[in-house]
Residue frames as qw, qx, qy, qz and C-alpha x, y, z in Angstrom:
[[0.655, -0.224, -0.557, 0.459, 0.39, -2.58, -28.08],
 [0.278, -0.925, -0.167, -0.199, -0.32, -0.20, -25.22],
 [0.349, 0.509, -0.473, 0.629, 2.41, 1.81, -23.60],
 [0.712, -0.637, -0.293, -0.031, 2.79, 1.09, -19.88],
 [0.298, -0.846, 0.424, -0.124, 5.06, 2.11, -17.06],
 [0.562, 0.492, -0.665, 0.011, 8.21, 0.06, -17.58],
 [0.239, -0.402, 0.769, -0.436, 8.26, -1.38, -14.07],
 [0.789, 0.025, 0.385, -0.478, 5.39, -3.79, -14.76],
 [0.176, -0.294, 0.882, 0.323, 7.10, -5.70, -17.57],
 [0.540, 0.086, -0.526, -0.652, 4.97, -8.28, -19.34],
 [0.069, -0.087, -0.959, 0.259, 4.01, -10.76, -16.61],
 [0.279, -0.508, -0.625, -0.522, 0.20, -11.09, -16.81],
 [0.474, -0.648, -0.538, 0.257, -0.31, -10.67, -13.03],
 [0.352, -0.375, -0.061, 0.855, 1.84, -7.53, -13.03],
 [0.002, 0.186, 0.468, 0.864, 0.20, -6.07, -16.14],
 [0.348, -0.613, -0.658, -0.267, -3.27, -6.68, -14.67],
 [0.451, -0.606, -0.385, 0.530, -2.23, -5.00, -11.40],
 [0.244, -0.194, 0.163, 0.936, -0.79, -2.01, -13.29],
 [0.102, -0.236, -0.571, -0.779, -3.81, -1.71, -15.59],
 [0.440, -0.571, -0.601, -0.344, -6.56, -2.04, -12.99],
 [0.615, -0.665, -0.370, 0.206, -5.27, -1.14, -9.51],
 [0.584, -0.227, -0.076, 0.776, -2.01, 0.79, -9.34],
 [0.140, 0.039, 0.104, 0.984, -2.58, 4.51, -9.03],
 [0.307, -0.565, -0.583, -0.496, -6.37, 4.34, -8.73],
 [0.169, -0.427, 0.377, -0.804, -7.46, 6.64, -5.88],
 [0.529, -0.286, -0.797, 0.054, -8.48, 4.39, -2.97],
 [0.252, -0.482, 0.215, -0.811, -10.67, 5.77, -0.20],
 [0.844, -0.352, -0.324, -0.241, -11.88, 2.59, 1.48],
 [0.327, -0.764, 0.488, -0.266, -10.20, 2.42, 4.91],
 [0.881, -0.201, 0.428, -0.021, -9.93, -1.38, 5.01],
 [0.821, 0.508, 0.093, 0.244, -8.44, -1.54, 1.52],
 [0.169, 0.873, -0.323, 0.323, -5.97, 1.21, 2.43],
 [0.581, -0.608, 0.512, -0.174, -4.89, -0.70, 5.54],
 [0.943, 0.112, 0.299, 0.091, -4.45, -3.91, 3.53],
 [0.641, 0.694, -0.075, 0.320, -2.24, -2.13, 1.03],
 [0.135, -0.846, 0.418, -0.303, -0.19, -0.52, 3.79],
 [0.797, -0.370, 0.471, -0.076, 0.34, -3.93, 5.41],
 [0.901, 0.322, 0.221, 0.189, 1.32, -5.54, 2.11],
 [0.389, 0.832, -0.225, 0.325, 3.74, -2.72, 1.32],
 [0.427, -0.727, 0.490, -0.223, 5.29, -3.31, 4.74],
 [0.900, -0.094, 0.424, 0.047, 5.72, -6.99, 3.95],
 [0.726, 0.659, -0.001, 0.195, 7.43, -5.96, 0.71],
 [0.182, -0.904, 0.387, -0.008, 10.32, -4.37, 2.63],
 [0.354, -0.520, 0.758, 0.171, 13.45, -6.06, 1.31],
 [0.527, 0.213, 0.810, 0.148, 11.51, -7.97, -1.35],
 [0.031, -0.031, -0.514, -0.857, 9.98, -7.29, -4.75],
 [0.530, 0.122, 0.210, -0.812, 6.35, -6.32, -5.20],
 [0.669, 0.157, -0.582, -0.435, 5.76, -9.27, -7.54],
 [0.292, 0.048, -0.903, 0.311, 6.58, -11.60, -4.62],
 [0.223, 0.181, 0.575, -0.766, 3.86, -9.98, -2.53],
 [0.566, 0.239, -0.196, -0.764, 1.40, -9.80, -5.41],
 [0.558, 0.125, -0.790, -0.222, 1.75, -13.53, -6.04],
 [0.296, -0.138, -0.853, 0.407, 1.10, -14.24, -2.35],
 [0.255, -0.185, 0.104, -0.944, -1.69, -11.69, -1.90],
 [0.724, -0.257, -0.408, -0.494, -4.52, -14.24, -1.81],
 [0.702, -0.154, -0.620, 0.313, -2.67, -16.27, 0.85],
 [0.149, 0.089, -0.381, 0.908, -2.11, -13.07, 2.86],
 [0.471, -0.250, -0.128, -0.836, -5.81, -12.24, 2.62],
 [0.790, -0.251, -0.527, -0.190, -6.77, -15.70, 3.84],
 [0.609, -0.080, -0.571, 0.545, -4.25, -15.73, 6.70],
 [0.109, -0.020, -0.313, 0.943, -5.01, -12.20, 7.89],
 [0.139, 0.527, 0.750, -0.375, -8.77, -12.75, 8.15],
 [0.309, 0.738, 0.495, 0.339, -9.55, -10.78, 4.99],
 [0.306, 0.216, -0.148, 0.915, -7.55, -7.90, 6.46],
 [0.426, -0.755, -0.394, -0.306, -10.32, -7.28, 8.95],
 [0.180, 0.560, -0.457, 0.667, -8.58, -4.91, 11.40],
 [0.639, -0.485, 0.236, -0.549, -10.83, -5.83, 14.32],
 [0.995, -0.069, -0.067, -0.033, -10.04, -9.53, 13.96],
 [0.707, 0.389, -0.327, 0.492, -6.30, -8.99, 13.45],
 [0.111, -0.663, 0.343, -0.656, -6.12, -6.56, 16.40],
 [0.799, -0.421, 0.197, -0.382, -7.35, -9.40, 18.62],
 [0.836, 0.281, -0.452, 0.136, -4.55, -11.78, 17.62],
 [0.639, -0.707, 0.301, -0.042, -2.56, -13.26, 20.49],
 [0.173, -0.628, 0.733, 0.197, 0.82, -15.01, 20.54],
 [0.591, 0.081, 0.802, 0.027, -0.70, -18.34, 19.48],
 [0.587, 0.731, 0.325, -0.124, -2.40, -16.75, 16.47],
 [0.151, 0.869, -0.419, -0.214, 0.85, -15.04, 15.47],
 [0.384, -0.374, 0.834, 0.128, 2.64, -18.40, 15.73],
 [0.667, 0.398, 0.627, -0.059, -0.02, -19.97, 13.51],
 [0.457, 0.873, -0.021, -0.170, 0.61, -17.30, 10.87],
 [0.113, -0.743, 0.636, 0.175, 4.35, -17.97, 11.11],
 [0.551, -0.093, 0.825, 0.084, 3.70, -21.58, 10.07],
 [0.647, 0.647, 0.345, -0.207, 1.93, -20.59, 6.82],
 [0.557, -0.163, 0.486, 0.653, 4.31, -21.12, 3.86],
 [0.349, 0.676, 0.542, 0.358, 1.97, -19.11, 1.61],
 [0.060, -0.991, -0.070, -0.097, 2.92, -15.78, 3.19],
 [0.384, 0.595, -0.470, 0.526, 6.16, -14.05, 4.17],
 [0.770, -0.513, -0.370, 0.082, 6.93, -15.66, 7.53],
 [0.355, 0.383, -0.316, 0.792, 8.64, -12.77, 9.28],
 [0.386, -0.543, -0.658, 0.352, 7.77, -12.42, 12.96],
 [0.177, -0.333, -0.144, 0.915, 8.53, -8.70, 13.08],
 [0.199, -0.060, -0.443, -0.872, 6.28, -7.94, 10.11],
 [0.422, -0.436, -0.764, -0.222, 3.46, -10.10, 11.45],
 [0.361, -0.516, -0.536, 0.563, 3.68, -8.49, 14.89],
 [0.055, -0.196, 0.084, 0.975, 3.77, -5.06, 13.22],
 [0.276, -0.284, -0.653, -0.645, 0.57, -5.99, 11.38],
 [0.422, -0.561, -0.700, 0.133, -1.18, -6.75, 14.68],
 [0.266, -0.461, -0.250, 0.809, 0.03, -3.45, 16.17],
 [0.025, 0.020, -0.394, -0.918, -0.99, -1.71, 12.95],
 [0.292, -0.479, -0.753, -0.345, -4.51, -3.16, 13.21],
 [0.365, -0.633, -0.529, 0.431, -4.84, -1.68, 16.69],
 [0.184, -0.346, 0.064, 0.918, -3.48, 1.67, 15.48],
 [0.095, -0.243, -0.643, -0.720, -5.87, 1.56, 12.53],
 [0.316, -0.620, -0.717, -0.049, -8.82, 1.10, 14.89],
 [0.312, -0.578, -0.296, 0.693, -7.71, 4.06, 17.01],
 [0.074, -0.196, 0.304, 0.929, -7.32, 6.36, 14.00],
 [0.161, -0.358, -0.755, -0.525, -10.54, 5.14, 12.41],
 [0.314, -0.668, -0.649, 0.184, -12.46, 5.88, 15.62],
 [0.291, -0.572, -0.164, 0.749, -10.88, 9.29, 16.16],
 [0.139, 0.631, -0.162, -0.746, -10.74, 10.83, 12.71],
 [0.836, 0.496, 0.138, -0.190, -11.23, 8.21, 10.04],
 [0.711, -0.273, 0.462, 0.455, -8.30, 6.29, 8.61],
 [0.553, 0.507, 0.448, 0.485, -8.86, 7.30, 4.98],
 [0.059, 0.969, 0.113, 0.213, -9.29, 11.04, 5.63],
 [0.547, -0.759, 0.266, 0.232, -6.25, 10.96, 7.93],
 [0.706, -0.050, 0.485, 0.513, -4.06, 9.32, 5.28],
 [0.423, 0.663, 0.419, 0.453, -5.33, 11.54, 2.49],
 [0.189, -0.971, -0.077, 0.122, -4.61, 14.65, 4.56],
 [0.599, -0.472, 0.359, 0.538, -0.92, 14.12, 3.80],
 [0.344, 0.161, 0.556, 0.739, -1.61, 15.05, 0.17],
 [0.174, 0.134, 0.046, -0.975, -4.19, 17.75, 0.92],
 [0.581, 0.302, 0.558, -0.510, -7.12, 15.40, 0.33],
 [0.741, 0.620, 0.029, -0.257, -6.57, 15.03, -3.42],
 [0.898, 0.052, 0.223, 0.376, -4.07, 13.09, -5.55],
 [0.167, -0.725, 0.361, 0.562, -0.82, 14.77, -6.48],
 [0.797, 0.568, 0.202, -0.016, -0.67, 14.77, -10.28],
 [0.405, -0.577, 0.495, 0.508, 2.81, 14.21, -11.65],
 [0.706, 0.684, -0.019, -0.185, 3.90, 14.37, -15.27],
 [0.516, -0.535, 0.596, 0.305, 7.04, 12.25, -15.35],
 [0.538, 0.591, -0.421, -0.429, 8.48, 11.75, -18.86],
 [0.751, 0.196, -0.631, -0.007, 10.02, 8.40, -17.86],
 [0.824, -0.461, -0.322, 0.062, 10.80, 6.21, -14.87],
 [0.618, 0.119, -0.285, 0.723, 14.18, 7.85, -14.24],
 [0.061, -0.465, 0.067, -0.881, 12.34, 10.95, -13.01],
 [0.692, -0.535, -0.344, -0.341, 10.03, 9.17, -10.54],
 [0.093, -0.614, 0.604, -0.499, 11.27, 9.66, -6.97],
 [0.538, -0.104, -0.829, 0.114, 11.49, 6.88, -4.39],
 [0.321, -0.586, -0.592, 0.451, 10.39, 9.18, -1.58],
 [0.072, 0.661, 0.215, 0.715, 9.07, 12.70, -1.13],
 [0.064, -0.259, 0.460, -0.847, 8.53, 15.18, 1.70],
 [0.713, -0.200, -0.062, -0.669, 4.94, 13.90, 1.89],
 [0.873, -0.034, -0.486, -0.026, 6.07, 10.27, 2.25],
 [0.382, 0.208, -0.602, 0.670, 8.52, 11.31, 4.98],
 [0.349, -0.250, 0.279, -0.859, 5.72, 13.10, 6.85],
 [0.846, -0.126, -0.237, -0.461, 3.37, 10.13, 6.46],
 [0.733, 0.116, -0.618, 0.260, 6.07, 7.69, 7.59],
 [0.132, 0.238, -0.551, 0.789, 6.82, 9.73, 10.69],
 [0.555, -0.200, 0.133, -0.797, 3.12, 10.06, 11.55],
 [0.870, -0.039, -0.420, -0.253, 2.44, 6.34, 11.03],
 [0.588, 0.138, -0.653, 0.457, 5.36, 5.38, 13.25],
 [0.094, -0.242, 0.445, -0.857, 4.21, 7.81, 15.95],
 [0.721, -0.138, -0.001, -0.679, 0.80, 6.09, 15.92],
 [0.699, -0.279, 0.630, -0.191, 2.29, 2.58, 16.33],
 [0.878, 0.464, -0.012, -0.115, 2.74, 1.30, 12.78],
 [0.539, -0.517, 0.563, 0.353, 5.90, -0.53, 11.72],
 [0.518, 0.091, 0.676, 0.515, 7.66, -1.24, 8.44],
 [0.268, 0.861, 0.427, 0.069, 6.54, 2.09, 7.04],
 [0.429, -0.407, 0.163, 0.790, 9.66, 4.05, 6.15],
 [0.250, 0.653, -0.024, -0.715, 9.45, 6.88, 3.61],
 [0.157, 0.270, -0.778, -0.545, 10.22, 4.65, 0.61],
 [0.018, 0.295, 0.955, -0.033, 7.53, 2.16, 1.65],
 [0.184, 0.639, 0.496, -0.558, 5.03, 4.95, 2.28],
 [0.223, 0.516, -0.341, -0.753, 5.79, 6.46, -1.12],
 [0.110, 0.017, -0.926, -0.360, 5.15, 3.10, -2.81],
 [0.061, 0.489, 0.813, -0.311, 1.90, 2.96, -0.84],
 [0.183, 0.634, 0.138, -0.739, 0.98, 6.49, -1.96],
 [0.185, 0.326, -0.653, -0.658, 1.66, 5.56, -5.59],
 [0.070, -0.143, -0.977, -0.145, -0.34, 2.34, -5.40],
 [0.019, 0.582, 0.740, -0.335, -3.36, 3.92, -3.73],
 [0.244, 0.695, 0.451, 0.504, -3.55, 6.90, -6.05],
 [0.327, -0.833, -0.182, 0.407, -2.46, 9.50, -3.53],
 [0.043, -0.655, 0.421, 0.626, 0.02, 10.39, -6.26],
 [0.834, 0.517, 0.161, -0.108, -0.32, 9.73, -9.97],
 [0.288, -0.662, 0.592, 0.360, 3.09, 8.40, -10.97],
 [0.767, 0.396, 0.470, 0.185, 2.08, 6.74, -14.21],
 [0.322, -0.295, 0.350, 0.829, 4.55, 8.18, -16.71],
 [0.384, 0.522, 0.034, -0.761, 2.99, 10.47, -19.32],
 [0.357, 0.312, -0.718, -0.509, 3.47, 7.92, -22.13],
 [0.081, 0.095, 0.972, -0.198, 1.55, 5.26, -20.17],
 [0.267, -0.386, -0.640, -0.609, -2.02, 4.62, -21.30],
 [0.447, -0.590, -0.649, 0.176, -3.14, 4.82, -17.64],
 [0.295, -0.085, -0.208, 0.929, -1.73, 8.30, -16.94],
 [0.243, -0.176, -0.193, -0.934, -4.66, 10.30, -18.32],
 [0.594, -0.386, -0.636, -0.305, -7.24, 7.75, -17.11],
 [0.545, -0.374, -0.562, 0.497, -5.98, 7.91, -13.54],
 [0.104, -0.019, -0.089, 0.990, -5.85, 11.72, -13.74],
 [0.409, -0.296, -0.415, -0.757, -9.50, 11.71, -14.84],
 [0.621, -0.417, -0.662, 0.038, -10.47, 9.40, -11.95],
 [0.414, -0.205, -0.415, 0.784, -8.84, 11.84, -9.57],
 [0.097, -0.163, -0.119, -0.975, -10.96, 14.72, -10.79],
 [0.539, -0.407, -0.545, -0.497, -14.21, 12.95, -9.92]]
């Protein structure tokens, strides 16, 4: 049996997410925006709830195509609010539309991925946590990213949410050292 970070438990969907996605350095701007949106929807909920609804989110939010979502009007937001497959929270849906517009501005000006990665100096922060009790819920970098995102028009992106985003997208390697993914993710970061 492989050692894993304890947070993923033994649910197959969670194990697959941990073993294939979580912590892998992501540089695709659309994928980064999707993950930021989903982490925002997680606010007040568990990640497994979002993970189980991810396909429905992708379908409802036009494949997380920022140009399409940025064009949403009140009627399109209302349509999303009627979808039982997603989290039907008006504030989070409206924040997603604003976030799509902010994404397009940043992408046009400086590139969304390079802008996000600048908060960690362009390369993943490599941590060596002995166990989950040492892993922080926020960091100075996540506070800076949160503040910058909010100043650009994003919502539901406090420092705890942005740290979860940074962990998931490989901006930080927070696999504990006993986890079989720790060294693999570190090696991916070097390339």
